[in-house]
C-alpha positions in Angstrom: -153.0 12.2 85.3 -155.9 13.2 83.2 -156.4 14.0 79.7 -158.8 16.2 78.2 -159.7 14.9 74.7 -159.8 18.2 71.6 -161.3 16.6 69.3 -161.4 13.1 67.4 -158.0 13.6 65.8 -156.2 12.4 68.8 -155.3 15.6 70.3 -155.3 16.0 74.1 -154.6 18.3 76.7 -152.9 17.3 80.0 -151.0 18.6 82.8 -147.6 19.5 81.9 -145.1 18.2 84.3 -141.8 18.1 85.9 -141.0 14.3 84.8 -141.9 15.4 81.2 -138.5 17.3 80.9 -137.3 15.0 78.0 -140.0 15.5 76.3 -140.4 19.0 76.6 -137.1 19.8 75.8 -137.6 17.4 72.4 -140.4 19.1 71.6 -138.5 23.1 72.2 -135.8 21.8 70.1 -138.0 20.8 67.2 -139.9 24.5 67.5 -137.3 26.7 69.2 -136.7 29.0 66.4 -140.4 29.2 65.2 -141.8 29.4 69.4 -138.9 31.9 69.7 -139.9 34.6 66.8 -141.5 37.0 69.7 -141.4 35.5 72.7 -138.1 33.7 74.5 -140.7 31.3 75.7 -138.2 27.6 76.6 -135.3 29.9 76.3 -133.8 28.7 79.5 -134.1 25.1 79.0 -131.6 23.9 77.2 -130.7 20.3 78.6 -132.9 17.8 80.5 -131.7 19.6 83.9 -132.9 22.9 82.9 -136.2 21.7 80.8 -137.2 19.8 84.4 -136.2 23.2 86.7 -138.8 25.4 83.9 -141.4 22.8 84.5 -140.5 22.8 88.3 -141.3 26.5 88.6 -144.6 26.4 86.8 -145.5 23.5 89.1 -144.7 25.6 92.1 -146.7 28.4 90.8 -149.6 26.0 90.1 -149.5 24.7 93.8 -149.3 28.4 94.5 -152.1 28.8 92.5 -150.8 31.8 90.1 -150.0 29.9 86.9 -150.1 26.9 85.2 -148.6 24.9 82.0 -150.8 22.2 80.2 -149.2 20.4 77.2 -150.9 19.6 73.9 -150.2 15.8 72.7 -151.4 15.0 69.2 -151.1 11.2 68.7 -149.2 10.8 72.1 -146.2 13.4 71.1 -145.8 16.9 73.0 -146.4 19.6 70.1 -147.3 22.4 72.3 -149.4 24.0 75.1 -151.0 26.4 76.6 -150.6 28.2 79.9 -151.9 30.6 82.5 -150.0 33.5 83.8 -150.8 36.2 86.6 -153.6 34.1 87.7 -155.6 35.9 90.4 -158.8 34.2 91.6 -159.4 36.9 94.3 -159.5 39.5 91.9 -160.9 37.5 89.1 -158.3 38.3 86.5 -155.8 36.0 84.8 -153.7 35.9 81.5 -153.3 33.1 79.1 -150.9 32.1 76.6 -149.9 29.4 74.3 -146.9 28.0 72.2 -147.0 25.5 69.0 -144.1 23.5 67.3 -144.8 24.6 63.6 -145.2 20.9 62.4 -148.8 21.1 64.3 -149.6 24.6 63.2 -153.0 24.9 61.3 -154.9 22.2 62.9 -156.9 24.5 65.4 -155.1 23.1 68.8 -154.2 26.1 70.3 -158.1 27.4 69.9 -159.6 24.3 71.1 -156.9 23.9 73.8 -157.6 27.3 75.1 -161.2 27.0 74.9 -160.8 24.2 77.7 -158.6 26.2 79.9 -160.8 29.6 79.3 -163.7 27.4 80.2 -162.1 25.8 83.3 -160.9 29.7 84.3 -164.2 31.2 84.0 -166.3 28.1 85.3 -164.7 26.4 87.8 -162.4 29.5 89.3 -164.8 32.1 89.1 -162.6 34.4 86.8 -163.9 37.3 85.2 -161.3 38.9 83.0 -159.1 36.7 81.0 -156.2 38.7 79.3 -154.2 37.7 76.1 -151.0 39.8 75.5 -149.2 39.4 71.9 -147.0 41.2 69.8 -148.6 43.0 66.8 -146.5 41.4 64.6 -147.5 37.7 65.9 -150.5 37.4 63.6 -151.4 33.7 64.5 -151.7 34.2 68.0 -154.0 37.6 67.4 -156.1 35.0 65.0 -156.4 32.6 68.3 -157.9 35.8 70.2 -160.1 36.8 67.3 -161.3 33.2 67.1 -161.8 33.0 71.0 -164.2 36.2 71.1 -161.8 38.2 72.3 -161.7 42.1 72.3 -158.6 44.3 71.3 -158.2 46.6 74.2 -155.2 48.3 73.2 -151.7 48.5 71.9 -148.7 49.0 74.4 -146.6 50.6 72.1 -142.8 49.5 71.7 -143.5 47.6 75.3 -141.4 44.3 74.4 -137.8 44.5 73.6 -136.9 41.1 72.1 -134.5 40.0 69.5 -133.1 43.7 68.8 -136.6 45.0 68.4 -138.8 46.8 70.4 -142.0 45.1 69.5 -146.0 46.3 70.1 -147.8 44.5 72.3 -151.6 44.0 71.6 -153.7 43.4 74.8 -157.0 41.5 74.0 -159.5 40.1 76.7 -162.8 38.9 77.2 -165.1 38.9 80.2 -167.0 35.4 81.9 -170.4 37.2 80.2 -169.2 37.4 76.9 -167.0 34.4 77.1 -170.4 32.4 78.1 -172.1 34.0 75.0 -169.0 33.3 72.7 -169.0 29.5 73.9 -172.8 29.4 73.2 -172.1 30.1 69.6 -169.2 28.3 69.1 -171.7 25.1 70.2 -174.5 26.3 68.1 -172.1 26.3 65.1 -170.8 22.7 66.3 -173.8 21.3 66.1 
């Protein structure tokens, strides 16, 4: 098992595996209402068996090289994660996403974890276009896309029926050369 430190505050990024089912379920229970404001993330994980099924599905997708889950642990406690979707190394395209329980917000965890994930996708896997899709009302998610240097490509109006409302979806992206420039600027600010 590997863990990637996300700073000096005890945060780290690790693969989220089927054997984490009970921890994943406990994490979802702490944040289900908050996480579920705009997406049904984890809604099918309601007991240890269904949590294991959810994580196994993504383990299978990782093995097929089409998607992946990565958990964010803070001081040894699972508090959120980042993921890839629609991962297609052959065309050089993927989508990324995230989730976080409320107690872990405001610390920059998603931005830091997403930098690691996008670096891996671009530098190790040759992804050229990384896409971020979020509901227009999900300001924290859209702010992460901005912090990552992404460009707003457009809005898919009322494309996401969820919770009795048709939400607009904003599509943001960053291309590999832009990512490298944004990372170089961020590294200069860090020093």
